HTML snippet that shows the backbone in 3Dmol.js (N, CA, C, O; Angstrom):
<script src="https://3Dmol.org/build/3Dmol-min.js"></script>
<div id="view" style="width:600px;height:400px;position:relative"></div>
<script>
const pdb = `
ATOM      1  N   UNK A   1     115.982   9.296  15.775  1.00  0.00           N
ATOM      2  CA  UNK A   1     114.560   9.736  15.476  1.00  0.00           C
ATOM      3  C   UNK A   1     114.489  10.524  14.340  1.00  0.00           C
ATOM      4  O   UNK A   1     113.446  10.535  13.686  1.00  0.00           O
ATOM      5  N   UNK A   2     115.557  11.259  13.972  1.00  0.00           N
ATOM      6  CA  UNK A   2     115.521  12.036  12.876  1.00  0.00           C
ATOM      7  C   UNK A   2     115.527  11.282  11.663  1.00  0.00           C
ATOM      8  O   UNK A   2     114.864  11.706  10.717  1.00  0.00           O
ATOM      9  N   UNK A   3     116.323   9.995  11.533  1.00  0.00           N
ATOM     10  CA  UNK A   3     116.498   9.278  10.421  1.00  0.00           C
ATOM     11  C   UNK A   3     115.228   8.672  10.062  1.00  0.00           C
ATOM     12  O   UNK A   3     114.919   8.453   8.891  1.00  0.00           O
ATOM     13  N   UNK A   4     114.398   8.367  11.179  1.00  0.00           N
ATOM     14  CA  UNK A   4     113.032   7.710  10.848  1.00  0.00           C
ATOM     15  C   UNK A   4     112.100   8.737  10.031  1.00  0.00           C
ATOM     16  O   UNK A   4     111.440   8.430   9.038  1.00  0.00           O
ATOM     17  N   UNK A   5     112.162   9.963  10.604  1.00  0.00           N
ATOM     18  CA  UNK A   5     111.470  11.044  10.048  1.00  0.00           C
ATOM     19  C   UNK A   5     111.923  11.372   8.626  1.00  0.00           C
ATOM     20  O   UNK A   5     111.121  11.733   7.765  1.00  0.00           O
ATOM     21  N   UNK A   6     113.235  11.235   8.407  1.00  0.00           N
ATOM     22  CA  UNK A   6     113.746  11.517   7.025  1.00  0.00           C
ATOM     23  C   UNK A   6     113.219  10.338   6.132  1.00  0.00           C
ATOM     24  O   UNK A   6     112.823  10.567   4.990  1.00  0.00           O
ATOM     25  N   UNK A   7     113.219   9.079   6.664  1.00  0.00           N
ATOM     26  CA  UNK A   7     112.795   8.142   5.749  1.00  0.00           C
ATOM     27  C   UNK A   7     111.204   8.117   5.423  1.00  0.00           C
ATOM     28  O   UNK A   7     110.755   7.633   4.383  1.00  0.00           O
ATOM     29  N   UNK A   8     110.476   8.650   6.356  1.00  0.00           N
ATOM     30  CA  UNK A   8     109.026   8.723   6.138  1.00  0.00           C
ATOM     31  C   UNK A   8     108.856   9.907   5.173  1.00  0.00           C
ATOM     32  O   UNK A   8     108.098   9.713   4.223  1.00  0.00           O
ATOM     33  N   UNK A   9     109.409  11.019   5.272  1.00  0.00           N
ATOM     34  CA  UNK A   9     109.116  12.308   4.352  1.00  0.00           C
ATOM     35  C   UNK A   9     109.901  12.345   3.189  1.00  0.00           C
ATOM     36  O   UNK A   9     109.730  13.280   2.407  1.00  0.00           O
ATOM     37  N   UNK A  10     110.838  11.370   2.920  1.00  0.00           N
ATOM     38  CA  UNK A  10     111.729  11.617   1.707  1.00  0.00           C
ATOM     39  C   UNK A  10     111.566  10.504   0.701  1.00  0.00           C
ATOM     40  O   UNK A  10     110.962   9.473   0.997  1.00  0.00           O
ATOM     41  N   UNK A  11     112.129  10.718  -0.544  1.00  0.00           N
ATOM     42  CA  UNK A  11     112.178   9.503  -1.482  1.00  0.00           C
ATOM     43  C   UNK A  11     110.778   8.999  -1.768  1.00  0.00           C
ATOM     44  O   UNK A  11     110.679   7.772  -1.760  1.00  0.00           O
ATOM     45  N   UNK A  12     109.824   9.594  -1.984  1.00  0.00           N
ATOM     46  CA  UNK A  12     108.343   8.916  -2.365  1.00  0.00           C
ATOM     47  C   UNK A  12     108.541   8.894  -3.783  1.00  0.00           C
ATOM     48  O   UNK A  12     109.006   9.869  -4.375  1.00  0.00           O
ATOM     49  N   UNK A  13     108.170   7.695  -4.434  1.00  0.00           N
ATOM     50  CA  UNK A  13     108.003   7.592  -5.774  1.00  0.00           C
ATOM     51  C   UNK A  13     106.741   6.633  -5.984  1.00  0.00           C
ATOM     52  O   UNK A  13     106.077   6.187  -5.049  1.00  0.00           O
ATOM     53  N   UNK A  14     106.507   6.383  -7.289  1.00  0.00           N
ATOM     54  CA  UNK A  14     105.102   5.893  -7.563  1.00  0.00           C
ATOM     55  C   UNK A  14     104.809   4.494  -6.814  1.00  0.00           C
ATOM     56  O   UNK A  14     103.752   4.272  -6.222  1.00  0.00           O
ATOM     57  N   UNK A  15     105.762   3.675  -6.903  1.00  0.00           N
ATOM     58  CA  UNK A  15     105.784   2.385  -6.226  1.00  0.00           C
ATOM     59  C   UNK A  15     105.430   2.376  -4.724  1.00  0.00           C
ATOM     60  O   UNK A  15     104.733   1.520  -4.181  1.00  0.00           O
ATOM     61  N   UNK A  16     106.022   3.476  -4.105  1.00  0.00           N
ATOM     62  CA  UNK A  16     105.835   3.495  -2.709  1.00  0.00           C
ATOM     63  C   UNK A  16     104.701   4.234  -2.286  1.00  0.00           C
ATOM     64  O   UNK A  16     104.372   4.187  -1.101  1.00  0.00           O
ATOM     65  N   UNK A  17     104.011   4.965  -3.172  1.00  0.00           N
ATOM     66  CA  UNK A  17     102.635   5.651  -2.957  1.00  0.00           C
ATOM     67  C   UNK A  17     101.695   4.626  -3.277  1.00  0.00           C
ATOM     68  O   UNK A  17     100.613   4.679  -2.692  1.00  0.00           O
ATOM     69  N   UNK A  18     101.928   3.559  -4.218  1.00  0.00           N
ATOM     70  CA  UNK A  18     100.956   2.546  -4.678  1.00  0.00           C
ATOM     71  C   UNK A  18     100.905   1.579  -3.529  1.00  0.00           C
ATOM     72  O   UNK A  18      99.814   1.164  -3.139  1.00  0.00           O
ATOM     73  N   UNK A  19     102.113   1.171  -2.926  1.00  0.00           N
ATOM     74  CA  UNK A  19     102.168   0.321  -1.766  1.00  0.00           C
ATOM     75  C   UNK A  19     101.335   0.974  -0.603  1.00  0.00           C
ATOM     76  O   UNK A  19     100.480   0.282  -0.050  1.00  0.00           O
ATOM     77  N   UNK A  20     101.510   2.061  -0.269  1.00  0.00           N
ATOM     78  CA  UNK A  20     100.724   2.865   0.825  1.00  0.00           C
ATOM     79  C   UNK A  20      99.309   2.697   0.508  1.00  0.00           C
ATOM     80  O   UNK A  20      98.629   1.994   1.254  1.00  0.00           O
ATOM     81  N   UNK A  21      98.779   3.267  -0.524  1.00  0.00           N
ATOM     82  CA  UNK A  21      97.552   3.031  -0.964  1.00  0.00           C
ATOM     83  C   UNK A  21      96.888   1.550  -0.873  1.00  0.00           C
ATOM     84  O   UNK A  21      95.765   1.450  -0.379  1.00  0.00           O
ATOM     85  N   UNK A  22      97.522   0.488  -1.311  1.00  0.00           N
ATOM     86  CA  UNK A  22      97.151  -0.737  -1.192  1.00  0.00           C
ATOM     87  C   UNK A  22      97.023  -1.151   0.194  1.00  0.00           C
ATOM     88  O   UNK A  22      95.991  -1.727   0.536  1.00  0.00           O
ATOM     89  N   UNK A  23      98.007  -0.911   1.084  1.00  0.00           N
ATOM     90  CA  UNK A  23      98.291  -1.167   2.574  1.00  0.00           C
ATOM     91  C   UNK A  23      97.039  -0.533   3.226  1.00  0.00           C
ATOM     92  O   UNK A  23      96.497  -1.178   4.124  1.00  0.00           O
ATOM     93  N   UNK A  24      96.522   0.668   2.866  1.00  0.00           N
ATOM     94  CA  UNK A  24      95.493   1.345   3.735  1.00  0.00           C
ATOM     95  C   UNK A  24      94.238   0.720   3.151  1.00  0.00           C
ATOM     96  O   UNK A  24      93.307   0.633   3.952  1.00  0.00           O
ATOM     97  N   UNK A  25      94.012   0.256   1.892  1.00  0.00           N
ATOM     98  CA  UNK A  25      92.895  -0.274   1.412  1.00  0.00           C
ATOM     99  C   UNK A  25      92.716  -1.744   2.152  1.00  0.00           C
ATOM    100  O   UNK A  25      91.648  -2.131   2.625  1.00  0.00           O
ATOM    101  N   UNK A  26      93.819  -2.412   2.167  1.00  0.00           N
ATOM    102  CA  UNK A  26      93.794  -3.641   2.903  1.00  0.00           C
ATOM    103  C   UNK A  26      93.340  -3.549   4.377  1.00  0.00           C
ATOM    104  O   UNK A  26      92.644  -4.379   4.961  1.00  0.00           O
ATOM    105  N   UNK A  27      93.831  -2.440   4.867  1.00  0.00           N
ATOM    106  CA  UNK A  27      93.558  -2.213   6.453  1.00  0.00           C
ATOM    107  C   UNK A  27      92.110  -1.860   6.515  1.00  0.00           C
ATOM    108  O   UNK A  27      91.461  -2.259   7.482  1.00  0.00           O
ATOM    109  N   UNK A  28      91.575  -1.198   5.645  1.00  0.00           N
ATOM    110  CA  UNK A  28      90.085  -0.966   5.873  1.00  0.00           C
ATOM    111  C   UNK A  28      89.196  -2.236   5.591  1.00  0.00           C
ATOM    112  O   UNK A  28      88.156  -2.512   6.189  1.00  0.00           O
ATOM    113  N   UNK A  29      89.770  -2.946   4.600  1.00  0.00           N
ATOM    114  CA  UNK A  29      88.901  -4.303   4.286  1.00  0.00           C
ATOM    115  C   UNK A  29      89.260  -5.346   5.686  1.00  0.00           C
ATOM    116  O   UNK A  29      88.482  -6.262   5.951  1.00  0.00           O
ATOM    117  N   UNK A  30      90.214  -5.159   6.334  1.00  0.00           N
ATOM    118  CA  UNK A  30      90.601  -6.051   7.380  1.00  0.00           C
ATOM    119  C   UNK A  30      89.527  -5.465   8.588  1.00  0.00           C
ATOM    120  O   UNK A  30      88.804  -6.272   9.172  1.00  0.00           O
ATOM    121  N   UNK A  31      89.484  -4.226   8.870  1.00  0.00           N
ATOM    122  CA  UNK A  31      88.625  -3.902   9.802  1.00  0.00           C
ATOM    123  C   UNK A  31      87.150  -4.217   9.509  1.00  0.00           C
ATOM    124  O   UNK A  31      86.465  -4.807  10.345  1.00  0.00           O
ATOM    125  N   UNK A  32      86.676  -3.835   8.355  1.00  0.00           N
ATOM    126  CA  UNK A  32      85.333  -4.198   8.009  1.00  0.00           C
ATOM    127  C   UNK A  32      84.849  -5.727   8.090  1.00  0.00           C
ATOM    128  O   UNK A  32      83.750  -6.098   8.502  1.00  0.00           O
ATOM    129  N   UNK A  33      85.912  -6.554   7.605  1.00  0.00           N
ATOM    130  CA  UNK A  33      85.632  -8.145   7.890  1.00  0.00           C
ATOM    131  C   UNK A  33      86.082  -8.636   9.105  1.00  0.00           C
ATOM    132  O   UNK A  33      85.927  -9.808   9.448  1.00  0.00           O
ATOM    133  N   UNK A  34      86.704  -7.678   9.853  1.00  0.00           N
ATOM    134  CA  UNK A  34      87.298  -8.274  11.335  1.00  0.00           C
ATOM    135  C   UNK A  34      88.188  -9.477  10.969  1.00  0.00           C
ATOM    136  O   UNK A  34      88.040 -10.553  11.547  1.00  0.00           O
ATOM    137  N   UNK A  35      89.086  -9.299  10.037  1.00  0.00           N
ATOM    138  CA  UNK A  35      90.005 -10.475   9.659  1.00  0.00           C
ATOM    139  C   UNK A  35      91.286 -10.094  10.360  1.00  0.00           C
ATOM    140  O   UNK A  35      91.670  -8.927  10.287  1.00  0.00           O
ATOM    141  N   UNK A  36      91.904 -10.905  10.964  1.00  0.00           N
ATOM    142  CA  UNK A  36      93.349 -10.660  11.687  1.00  0.00           C
ATOM    143  C   UNK A  36      94.388 -10.828  10.681  1.00  0.00           C
ATOM    144  O   UNK A  36      95.346 -10.057  10.642  1.00  0.00           O
ATOM    145  N   UNK A  37      94.238 -11.875   9.801  1.00  0.00           N
ATOM    146  CA  UNK A  37      95.411 -12.073   8.982  1.00  0.00           C
ATOM    147  C   UNK A  37      95.402 -11.161   7.782  1.00  0.00           C
ATOM    148  O   UNK A  37      96.510 -10.956   7.286  1.00  0.00           O
ATOM    149  N   UNK A  38      94.468 -10.633   7.275  1.00  0.00           N
ATOM    150  CA  UNK A  38      94.453  -9.493   6.507  1.00  0.00           C
ATOM    151  C   UNK A  38      95.049  -8.239   6.986  1.00  0.00           C
ATOM    152  O   UNK A  38      95.790  -7.481   6.359  1.00  0.00           O
ATOM    153  N   UNK A  39      94.558  -8.119   8.353  1.00  0.00           N
ATOM    154  CA  UNK A  39      95.222  -6.938   9.127  1.00  0.00           C
ATOM    155  C   UNK A  39      96.757  -7.011   9.385  1.00  0.00           C
ATOM    156  O   UNK A  39      97.468  -6.012   9.499  1.00  0.00           O
ATOM    157  N   UNK A  40      97.170  -8.229   9.461  1.00  0.00           N
ATOM    158  CA  UNK A  40      98.614  -8.468   9.765  1.00  0.00           C
ATOM    159  C   UNK A  40      99.340  -8.111   8.406  1.00  0.00           C
ATOM    160  O   UNK A  40     100.314  -7.359   8.375  1.00  0.00           O
ATOM    161  N   UNK A  41      98.774  -8.727   7.247  1.00  0.00           N
ATOM    162  CA  UNK A  41      99.395  -8.418   5.931  1.00  0.00           C
ATOM    163  C   UNK A  41      99.435  -6.797   5.726  1.00  0.00           C
ATOM    164  O   UNK A  41     100.424  -6.262   5.224  1.00  0.00           O
ATOM    165  N   UNK A  42      98.348  -6.092   6.128  1.00  0.00           N
ATOM    166  CA  UNK A  42      98.393  -4.705   5.665  1.00  0.00           C
ATOM    167  C   UNK A  42      99.210  -3.913   6.663  1.00  0.00           C
ATOM    168  O   UNK A  42      99.769  -2.892   6.262  1.00  0.00           O
ATOM    169  N   UNK A  43      99.338  -4.306   7.981  1.00  0.00           N
ATOM    170  CA  UNK A  43     100.314  -3.627   8.824  1.00  0.00           C
ATOM    171  C   UNK A  43     101.642  -3.855   8.135  1.00  0.00           C
ATOM    172  O   UNK A  43     102.301  -2.829   7.967  1.00  0.00           O
ATOM    173  N   UNK A  44     102.120  -4.877   7.744  1.00  0.00           N
ATOM    174  CA  UNK A  44     103.434  -5.202   7.085  1.00  0.00           C
ATOM    175  C   UNK A  44     103.689  -4.331   5.913  1.00  0.00           C
ATOM    176  O   UNK A  44     104.769  -3.749   5.818  1.00  0.00           O
ATOM    177  N   UNK A  45     102.704  -4.195   4.956  1.00  0.00           N
ATOM    178  CA  UNK A  45     102.842  -3.322   3.800  1.00  0.00           C
ATOM    179  C   UNK A  45     102.802  -1.942   4.326  1.00  0.00           C
ATOM    180  O   UNK A  45     103.516  -1.081   3.814  1.00  0.00           O
ATOM    181  N   UNK A  46     102.052  -1.687   5.269  1.00  0.00           N
ATOM    182  CA  UNK A  46     101.997  -0.264   5.701  1.00  0.00           C
ATOM    183  C   UNK A  46     103.567   0.170   6.138  1.00  0.00           C
ATOM    184  O   UNK A  46     104.194   1.121   5.673  1.00  0.00           O
ATOM    185  N   UNK A  47     103.992  -0.707   7.075  1.00  0.00           N
ATOM    186  CA  UNK A  47     105.359  -0.494   7.617  1.00  0.00           C
ATOM    187  C   UNK A  47     106.422  -0.326   6.463  1.00  0.00           C
ATOM    188  O   UNK A  47     107.257   0.579   6.478  1.00  0.00           O
ATOM    189  N   UNK A  48     106.331  -1.223   5.509  1.00  0.00           N
ATOM    190  CA  UNK A  48     107.365  -1.134   4.301  1.00  0.00           C
ATOM    191  C   UNK A  48     107.178   0.211   3.431  1.00  0.00           C
ATOM    192  O   UNK A  48     108.102   0.815   2.888  1.00  0.00           O
ATOM    193  N   UNK A  49     105.924   0.542   3.400  1.00  0.00           N
ATOM    194  CA  UNK A  49     105.584   1.875   2.547  1.00  0.00           C
ATOM    195  C   UNK A  49     106.055   2.959   3.316  1.00  0.00           C
ATOM    196  O   UNK A  49     106.723   3.829   2.759  1.00  0.00           O
ATOM    197  N   UNK A  50     105.775   3.033   4.631  1.00  0.00           N
ATOM    198  CA  UNK A  50     106.134   4.341   5.462  1.00  0.00           C
ATOM    199  C   UNK A  50     107.644   4.392   5.649  1.00  0.00           C
ATOM    200  O   UNK A  50     108.263   5.450   5.535  1.00  0.00           O
ATOM    201  N   UNK A  51     108.205   3.273   5.928  1.00  0.00           N
ATOM    202  CA  UNK A  51     109.696   3.195   6.455  1.00  0.00           C
ATOM    203  C   UNK A  51     110.536   3.181   5.097  1.00  0.00           C
ATOM    204  O   UNK A  51     111.724   3.505   5.088  1.00  0.00           O
ATOM    205  N   UNK A  52     109.912   2.823   4.057  1.00  0.00           N
ATOM    206  CA  UNK A  52     110.858   2.972   2.613  1.00  0.00           C
ATOM    207  C   UNK A  52     111.614   1.902   2.531  1.00  0.00           C
ATOM    208  O   UNK A  52     112.643   2.057   1.872  1.00  0.00           O
ATOM    209  N   UNK A  53     111.376   0.534   3.136  1.00  0.00           N
ATOM    210  CA  UNK A  53     112.376  -0.546   3.086  1.00  0.00           C
ATOM    211  C   UNK A  53     111.466  -1.590   2.127  1.00  0.00           C
ATOM    212  O   UNK A  53     110.277  -1.381   1.886  1.00  0.00           O
ATOM    213  N   UNK A  54     112.192  -2.704   1.640  1.00  0.00           N
ATOM    214  CA  UNK A  54     111.618  -3.732   0.764  1.00  0.00           C
ATOM    215  C   UNK A  54     112.233  -3.473  -0.566  1.00  0.00           C
ATOM    216  O   UNK A  54     113.177  -2.697  -0.717  1.00  0.00           O
ATOM    217  N   UNK A  55     111.656  -4.163  -1.552  1.00  0.00           N
ATOM    218  CA  UNK A  55     112.046  -4.289  -2.842  1.00  0.00           C
ATOM    219  C   UNK A  55     111.314  -3.454  -3.863  1.00  0.00           C
ATOM    220  O   UNK A  55     111.637  -3.443  -5.051  1.00  0.00           O
ATOM    221  N   UNK A  56     110.159  -2.646  -3.280  1.00  0.00           N
ATOM    222  CA  UNK A  56     109.353  -1.912  -4.148  1.00  0.00           C
ATOM    223  C   UNK A  56     110.154  -0.512  -4.359  1.00  0.00           C
ATOM    224  O   UNK A  56     110.144   0.359  -3.489  1.00  0.00           O
ATOM    225  N   UNK A  57     110.731  -0.398  -5.385  1.00  0.00           N
ATOM    226  CA  UNK A  57     111.435   0.861  -5.624  1.00  0.00           C
ATOM    227  C   UNK A  57     112.071   1.056  -6.781  1.00  0.00           C
ATOM    228  O   UNK A  57     112.027   0.148  -7.610  1.00  0.00           O
ATOM    229  N   UNK A  58     112.716   2.143  -7.050  1.00  0.00           N
ATOM    230  CA  UNK A  58     113.327   2.296  -8.645  1.00  0.00           C
ATOM    231  C   UNK A  58     114.519   1.325  -8.876  1.00  0.00           C
ATOM    232  O   UNK A  58     114.801   0.957 -10.017  1.00  0.00           O
ATOM    233  N   UNK A  59     115.245   0.895  -7.738  1.00  0.00           N
ATOM    234  CA  UNK A  59     116.197  -0.149  -8.063  1.00  0.00           C
ATOM    235  C   UNK A  59     115.821  -1.610  -7.744  1.00  0.00           C
ATOM    236  O   UNK A  59     116.568  -2.557  -7.989  1.00  0.00           O
ATOM    237  N   UNK A  60     114.590  -1.717  -7.171  1.00  0.00           N
ATOM    238  CA  UNK A  60     114.072  -3.057  -6.903  1.00  0.00           C
ATOM    239  C   UNK A  60     115.081  -3.808  -6.022  1.00  0.00           C
ATOM    240  O   UNK A  60     115.569  -3.247  -5.042  1.00  0.00           O
ATOM    241  N   UNK A  61     115.383  -4.988  -6.333  1.00  0.00           N
ATOM    242  CA  UNK A  61     116.153  -5.910  -5.581  1.00  0.00           C
ATOM    243  C   UNK A  61     117.606  -5.904  -6.392  1.00  0.00           C
ATOM    244  O   UNK A  61     118.126  -6.969  -6.723  1.00  0.00           O
ATOM    245  N   UNK A  62     118.121  -4.822  -6.638  1.00  0.00           N
ATOM    246  CA  UNK A  62     119.294  -4.614  -7.470  1.00  0.00           C
ATOM    247  C   UNK A  62     120.606  -5.331  -6.613  1.00  0.00           C
ATOM    248  O   UNK A  62     120.919  -5.109  -5.443  1.00  0.00           O
ATOM    249  N   UNK A  63     121.230  -6.215  -7.539  1.00  0.00           N
ATOM    250  CA  UNK A  63     122.597  -6.855  -6.851  1.00  0.00           C
ATOM    251  C   UNK A  63     123.619  -6.381  -7.699  1.00  0.00           C
ATOM    252  O   UNK A  63     123.551  -6.549  -8.916  1.00  0.00           O
ATOM    253  N   UNK A  64     124.687  -5.724  -7.081  1.00  0.00           N
ATOM    254  CA  UNK A  64     125.871  -5.207  -7.762  1.00  0.00           C
ATOM    255  C   UNK A  64     126.600  -6.453  -8.605  1.00  0.00           C
ATOM    256  O   UNK A  64     126.388  -7.610  -8.241  1.00  0.00           O
ATOM    257  N   UNK A  65     127.355  -6.207  -9.600  1.00  0.00           N
ATOM    258  CA  UNK A  65     128.027  -7.205 -10.359  1.00  0.00           C
ATOM    259  C   UNK A  65     129.271  -7.727  -9.706  1.00  0.00           C
ATOM    260  O   UNK A  65     129.763  -8.827  -9.961  1.00  0.00           O
ATOM    261  N   UNK A  66     129.822  -6.720  -8.705  1.00  0.00           N
ATOM    262  CA  UNK A  66     131.077  -7.606  -7.956  1.00  0.00           C
ATOM    263  C   UNK A  66     130.696  -8.326  -6.837  1.00  0.00           C
ATOM    264  O   UNK A  66     129.747  -7.998  -6.125  1.00  0.00           O
ATOM    265  N   UNK A  67     131.461  -9.379  -6.637  1.00  0.00           N
ATOM    266  CA  UNK A  67     131.101 -10.609  -5.567  1.00  0.00           C
ATOM    267  C   UNK A  67     131.749  -9.938  -4.385  1.00  0.00           C
ATOM    268  O   UNK A  67     131.660 -10.634  -3.374  1.00  0.00           O
ATOM    269  N   UNK A  68     132.418  -8.711  -4.196  1.00  0.00           N
ATOM    270  CA  UNK A  68     132.910  -8.164  -2.824  1.00  0.00           C
ATOM    271  C   UNK A  68     134.359  -8.598  -2.611  1.00  0.00           C
ATOM    272  O   UNK A  68     135.003  -8.244  -1.624  1.00  0.00           O
ATOM    273  N   UNK A  69     134.831  -9.355  -3.549  1.00  0.00           N
ATOM    274  CA  UNK A  69     136.246  -9.734  -3.226  1.00  0.00           C
ATOM    275  C   UNK A  69     137.153  -9.067  -4.461  1.00  0.00           C
ATOM    276  O   UNK A  69     138.282  -9.490  -4.705  1.00  0.00           O
ATOM    277  N   UNK A  70     136.577  -8.047  -5.163  1.00  0.00           N
ATOM    278  CA  UNK A  70     137.341  -7.459  -6.039  1.00  0.00           C
ATOM    279  C   UNK A  70     137.380  -8.132  -7.413  1.00  0.00           C
ATOM    280  O   UNK A  70     138.139  -7.765  -8.310  1.00  0.00           O
ATOM    281  N   UNK A  71     136.374  -9.302  -7.531  1.00  0.00           N
ATOM    282  CA  UNK A  71     136.374  -9.874  -8.962  1.00  0.00           C
ATOM    283  C   UNK A  71     134.958  -9.567  -9.523  1.00  0.00           C
ATOM    284  O   UNK A  71     133.995  -9.237  -8.830  1.00  0.00           O
ATOM    285  N   UNK A  72     134.963  -9.684 -10.563  1.00  0.00           N
ATOM    286  CA  UNK A  72     133.629  -9.457 -11.325  1.00  0.00           C
ATOM    287  C   UNK A  72     132.883 -10.828 -11.500  1.00  0.00           C
ATOM    288  O   UNK A  72     133.460 -11.915 -11.491  1.00  0.00           O
ATOM    289  N   UNK A  73     131.684 -10.668 -11.642  1.00  0.00           N
ATOM    290  CA  UNK A  73     130.870 -11.863 -11.555  1.00  0.00           C
ATOM    291  C   UNK A  73     131.118 -12.897 -12.735  1.00  0.00           C
ATOM    292  O   UNK A  73     130.802 -14.080 -12.604  1.00  0.00           O
ATOM    293  N   UNK A  74     131.650 -12.439 -13.801  1.00  0.00           N
ATOM    294  CA  UNK A  74     132.133 -13.293 -14.979  1.00  0.00           C
ATOM    295  C   UNK A  74     133.463 -14.074 -14.774  1.00  0.00           C
ATOM    296  O   UNK A  74     133.754 -15.048 -15.469  1.00  0.00           O
ATOM    297  N   UNK A  75     134.243 -13.595 -13.788  1.00  0.00           N
ATOM    298  CA  UNK A  75     135.609 -14.246 -13.595  1.00  0.00           C
ATOM    299  C   UNK A  75     135.216 -15.504 -12.740  1.00  0.00           C
ATOM    300  O   UNK A  75     134.667 -15.421 -11.641  1.00  0.00           O
ATOM    301  N   UNK A  76     135.533 -16.597 -13.321  1.00  0.00           N
ATOM    302  CA  UNK A  76     135.285 -17.746 -12.610  1.00  0.00           C
ATOM    303  C   UNK A  76     136.749 -18.448 -12.380  1.00  0.00           C
ATOM    304  O   UNK A  76     137.567 -18.412 -13.300  1.00  0.00           O
ATOM    305  N   UNK A  77     137.034 -19.025 -11.262  1.00  0.00           N
ATOM    306  CA  UNK A  77     138.232 -19.778 -10.822  1.00  0.00           C
ATOM    307  C   UNK A  77     137.830 -21.179 -10.890  1.00  0.00           C
ATOM    308  O   UNK A  77     136.830 -21.538 -10.269  1.00  0.00           O
ATOM    309  N   UNK A  78     138.463 -21.947 -11.536  1.00  0.00           N
ATOM    310  CA  UNK A  78     138.339 -23.355 -11.725  1.00  0.00           C
ATOM    311  C   UNK A  78     139.344 -24.206 -10.731  1.00  0.00           C
ATOM    312  O   UNK A  78     140.506 -23.802 -10.683  1.00  0.00           O
ATOM    313  N   UNK A  79     139.079 -25.061 -10.137  1.00  0.00           N
ATOM    314  CA  UNK A  79     140.290 -25.806  -9.387  1.00  0.00           C
ATOM    315  C   UNK A  79     139.936 -27.266  -9.796  1.00  0.00           C
ATOM    316  O   UNK A  79     138.783 -27.697  -9.798  1.00  0.00           O
ATOM    317  N   UNK A  80     141.033 -27.982 -10.142  1.00  0.00           N
ATOM    318  CA  UNK A  80     140.920 -29.351 -10.716  1.00  0.00           C
ATOM    319  C   UNK A  80     140.947 -30.394  -9.437  1.00  0.00           C
ATOM    320  O   UNK A  80     141.804 -30.348  -8.554  1.00  0.00           O
ATOM    321  N   UNK A  81     140.073 -31.157  -9.481  1.00  0.00           N
ATOM    322  CA  UNK A  81     139.697 -32.047  -8.524  1.00  0.00           C
ATOM    323  C   UNK A  81     140.276 -33.515  -9.141  1.00  0.00           C
ATOM    324  O   UNK A  81     139.884 -33.930 -10.232  1.00  0.00           O
ATOM    325  N   UNK A  82     141.222 -34.224  -8.338  1.00  0.00           N
ATOM    326  CA  UNK A  82     141.719 -35.434  -8.650  1.00  0.00           C
ATOM    327  C   UNK A  82     141.174 -36.551  -7.951  1.00  0.00           C
ATOM    328  O   UNK A  82     141.583 -37.687  -8.188  1.00  0.00           O
TER     329      UNK A  82
END
`;
const viewer = $3Dmol.createViewer("view");
viewer.addModel(pdb, "pdb");
viewer.setStyle({}, {cartoon: {color: "spectrum"}});
viewer.zoomTo();
viewer.render();
</script>
């Protein structure tokens, strides 16, 4: 429970605040127009903004250069096929 509280109250940056604002705006529009689809989208964006998950952040969808096997991404192994 404390980790969820930490996620909600820490690491706020511009994109996360913007995402929260858009999610709240979409939620109000969904309630006014009684549209379930927009309500589902806004619930998703509200969750990602509050929990701090997703690609909206300072690192975005950062992928490290290493492929996990100790090799760099530029090291290519070739195998001859006959």
